[in-house]
N, C-alpha and C positions, 0 to 999 in steps of 0.2 A: 504494500500500500504506500509506504513512504517513497519507494523507488518510483512508483507510477506518478506520484505527485511532483517529484523533482525532474522527471523526464521532459516536460515542456520547457522548464527553465534551461535545461541543458541544450535542448533543440533551439531555443531562442538565442542562447549564447552562440551556438554554432552558426545560426543564420546571420547574426550580427558580425561575427568574425569573417564570414564569407563576403558579406556586403562591404565590409571595411577593406578586404583584399581587393575586391573589384574596384572600389572607389579610389584606393591608393594607386592601383595600376592605371585606371582611367585618367586620373589627374596627371600622372607622369607622361602618359602617351599624348593626351591633349596638349600638354605644355610643350612636348617635344615636336609635335607635328601640326598643331592647330586643329580646330574642330573638323574642318572639311576633309582633311587628309587622313583621318583616323579610321581604321577598319576595326570592327569589334573583335575580330580574330586576334589582332595584336594585343588588345586589352586582356583577353582571356589567356593568351600565351604568357603575358607578363605576370598575370595573377596566378598562373599555373592551375587554371581551372578550365573546364569544358565550356563550349559555347552554350550548351543547354543550360548550364548552371547560371550563366549570365542572364539568359532569357527568363529564368525562374524569378529573378530579382528586378529586372529592368526590361520594359517592353521593346525598347529600341535605343539607338545612339542618343537621341534627343533626351529621353528619360534619364539615361546615364549621365549626360552632361548636366541636366538640371539637378540631379542628386549631388554631383560634385559641387555645383554652385551653392546648393542648400547647405552642404556640410561646411563650406567656407562661411556662409552666412551664420550658421549656428555657432561657429567659433567667434565671430564678431559679436553676436548676441551675448555669449558668455563673457566676453571681454567687457562689453558695455555694462552688464549686470555687476561685474566686479568693480567698475569705476564709479558707479553712482552711489550716493549716500542717501539714507532715508530722509534727511532733511533738505536734500536738493530740491529746488523749485522744479515745476514742470518744464519750464524753458531750459533750465540747466540740464535736465535729463535728456531732452531732445537734442540739445547741442552736444552732449556727451556721445550720443549715438552718431551724430555727424562726425565728430572727432574720431571715433573708433573706425568708421568707414573710410575716412580719408587716410588715416594712419595705416590701415590695411592696404589700401590701394597703392600708397607710395612705398610701403615696405615690401610688397609682393607684386612688383610690376608685371611679372610674367603671368600671374593669375589674373591681375587686373586687365591685362591686354586680352586674355582669353575671354573673360566675362563681358568686357565692355566693347571690344573691337572685333575680335576674330570669331567668336562663337555666336550662336543665335542670341538675339536681343533678350537680355534679362528683364527688360521693362514689361514684356508681355505678361509676366507672372510675379516677378520679384517685387516690383514697386508696389503693387497692390497689397501684397502680404506685409511688407514692411510698413507701408502707410497705415494699415489697420492698427499696428502696434503703436506707431507714433501718434496717431489720432487719439488714442486713449489719454495722451498727455496734453491735449489741446482742448480749449474751451471754445464755445461759441459755434457759429454757423460754419458750414463747409470744412469741418475738421479733416475729413479724408482728402479733400482737394488740397488744403494747405499742407498736409503731411506729404502728399505726393509731390508737391512743389519743392519741399525741403529735400526729399530723397532725390528728386530730379536734379536739383542744384549740386548735390554731392556727386552724383554720377557724371554730370556734365563737367564738373571740376576734374574728376578722374580722367575722363576722355581728353580734356584739354592738356592735362599733365602728360598723357601718353603720346599724343599726336604732335606736340610742338617740340621742335629741336631746341628752341630757346625756352624750354620749360622753366617754370618758377621752381624754386627749391621746395622741398616737401613742407618746410615750415611756412613759407609764404603762401603756398596753396592752402594749407590748413587754416592759417589766420584769415585769409581772404574769404574762404568758404564759410567759416564760422561767423565772420562779420556779416556776410550777406544773409545767412540764415537767421542770425540774431536780429537783424534789421526787420526781417519778415515777421518774426515772432513778436518783436516789440510793437510793430504796426498793428498786428492783430490784437495785442493786449490793450493798446490805446483805444482802438475802436470799441472793444468790449467795455472798457471803463466809461467811455463817453455815453454809451447807451444806458448804463446803470444810473438811476436818478440819485 
């Protein structure tokens, strides 16, 4: 009876290990060759797993790519959680998220290039997911729109950093993006305060 109860946990751990091997391999292969030139057989070979195993976990190359991006996003989310304090204001929490995103993009330019320039556009799904989290820290009307604009600004800053030969330093990029987003948050706060009698 005890062994039967522990079996799903063992199976789940095995599934997680297999997925991690596939994501590690996919990350390395995507970074080495770019999204378009990757064959899934190369991913499975690098992970030392069969092609059928990959399809048990991911329906196609796009789903595998999105899982790689989600794992990077999960790492950023954990970093953000570690940097915010309980007494931080809502605006400070949002700006901390922008800070973590910009720091990731400048510290990992190969991954940033994959997610922002070389692979399928992350905006089609990523911005909506992140905007929903950021929107919980905003008050007033159009919270999800304002949250999307903040994420859009961070992603645009990342693209600017990657595309320009005369790119700003990581510090200048961070300071400029934070100032821009802070200005948007301050404007929203001022409008909200004006409406309150």
